C-alpha positions in Angstrom: 123.0 85.1 21.5 119.8 86.9 21.9 118.3 87.5 25.3 116.8 89.8 27.8 119.6 92.0 29.3 117.6 92.2 32.6 117.7 88.4 32.8 120.8 87.1 31.1 120.7 83.4 30.2 124.2 82.9 31.5 125.8 81.2 34.5 126.8 83.2 37.5 130.4 84.2 37.9 131.3 82.9 34.4 133.0 85.9 32.8 136.2 87.9 33.4 134.8 91.0 31.6 131.4 92.5 30.8 131.1 95.4 28.3 128.0 97.6 27.8 128.1 100.1 25.0 124.9 102.2 25.2 122.9 99.1 26.1 121.2 100.1 29.3 118.9 102.7 27.7 115.6 101.4 29.3 113.7 104.3 31.0 112.4 102.3 34.0 114.7 102.5 37.1 113.9 98.9 38.1 115.0 97.6 34.6 118.2 99.7 34.7 118.9 98.2 38.2 118.4 94.7 36.8 120.8 95.4 33.9 123.5 96.3 36.4 122.6 93.4 38.8 122.8 90.9 35.9 126.2 92.3 34.8 127.5 91.9 38.3 126.0 88.4 38.7 127.7 87.0 35.5 131.2 88.5 36.4 133.8 86.4 38.2 135.2 87.9 41.4 137.9 90.3 40.2 136.0 90.8 37.0 135.9 94.1 35.1 132.7 95.9 34.0 133.3 98.6 31.3 130.4 100.7 30.1 129.6 103.6 27.9 126.4 105.5 28.9 124.7 108.5 27.4 125.3 111.6 29.5 122.5 113.8 30.8 125.0 116.4 31.8 126.1 116.7 28.2 122.6 117.4 27.1 122.3 120.1 29.7 125.5 121.6 28.5 124.2 121.5 24.9 121.0 123.3 26.1 123.1 126.0 27.6 125.2 126.2 24.4 122.1 126.4 22.3 120.9 129.4 24.4 124.3 131.1 24.0 124.2 130.4 20.3 120.8 131.9 19.9 122.0 135.1 21.7 125.3 135.3 19.9 123.8 134.8 16.4 121.3 137.5 17.3 118.3 135.3 16.7 117.1 136.7 20.0 118.3 139.8 21.9 116.6 139.0 25.2 117.8 136.1 27.3 114.3 135.1 28.3 113.3 134.8 24.7 116.3 132.7 23.9 115.5 130.4 26.9 111.9 130.1 25.7 113.2 129.1 22.3 115.5 126.5 23.8 112.7 125.0 25.9 110.5 124.8 22.9 113.3 123.1 20.9 114.0 120.6 23.7 110.3 119.8 24.0 110.2 119.0 20.3 113.0 116.5 20.9 111.3 115.0 23.8 114.1 115.9 26.2 113.3 115.7 29.9 116.3 117.2 31.8 115.0 116.3 35.2 114.3 112.7 34.5 117.2 112.4 32.1 115.2 111.0 29.2 115.1 111.8 25.5 112.9 110.5 22.7 114.9 108.4 20.2 114.2 106.6 17.0 111.8 109.2 15.7 109.9 109.3 19.1 109.3 105.6 19.1 111.6 104.9 22.1 112.2 106.8 25.4 116.0 106.6 26.1 117.7 107.1 29.4 120.4 109.6 29.7 122.6 109.2 32.9 123.8 111.7 35.4 127.2 110.8 36.8 125.7 110.4 40.3 123.1 108.0 39.0 125.8 105.7 37.6 127.7 105.9 40.8 124.5 105.0 42.7 123.6 102.1 40.5 127.1 100.6 40.7 127.2 100.9 44.5 123.7 99.5 44.8 124.6 96.4 42.8 127.9 95.7 44.5 130.4 97.1 42.0 133.5 98.9 43.1 133.9 102.0 41.0 137.3 102.5 39.5 136.7 105.4 37.1 133.9 107.5 35.4 135.2 110.0 32.8 133.7 111.8 29.8 134.2 110.0 26.5 134.3 112.7 23.9 133.3 112.0 20.3 135.2 113.4 17.3 133.9 116.5 15.6 133.0 114.6 12.5 130.7 112.4 14.5 129.1 115.3 16.3 128.1 117.0 13.1 125.4 114.3 12.8 123.8 115.0 16.2 121.3 117.8 15.8 121.6 118.8 19.4 125.2 119.7 19.1 125.8 123.4 18.5 129.5 123.5 19.6 132.4 121.4 18.5 134.1 118.8 20.7 131.6 118.7 23.5 129.5 115.7 22.7 130.3 113.0 25.3 129.0 109.9 27.0 130.2 108.5 30.4 132.9 105.9 30.2 133.0 103.9 33.4 135.2 101.1 34.7 134.1 99.1 37.8 135.1 95.8 39.3 133.5 92.9 41.2 135.6 92.4 44.3 
């Protein structure tokens, strides 16, 4: 089925489970809220919502690791120079750490990265009961393909489980 995730063509309370795997990437807060609202609407009472969401905290950690890498590899001897180089690199990638956005698909799409507290707020606002939010780590072989990764075993998204009471 093809449809708009912010306006699902499905009946209310019709599903036991809803899964979202990096689907709610829209940059507009109102659209993200609609994604969660629609997921809640189509779940039966007692239903489970499971989602995987890109982590803004991970990108912040990667930025810090990049700075440390630049200093350790002696590309830069001064911390301010290393920070300037990191900021420049992040700007090239279209990363906005405050808003939690990054350019994707060669700059053709602005993708949302979620802070843990944002997910908790969206779940609470839409009526979900949070059960768990934990980091979902990717294997090293996968992380080699992400150009922001400079350390092994630290690329993660948020895995969350919530219920409709």
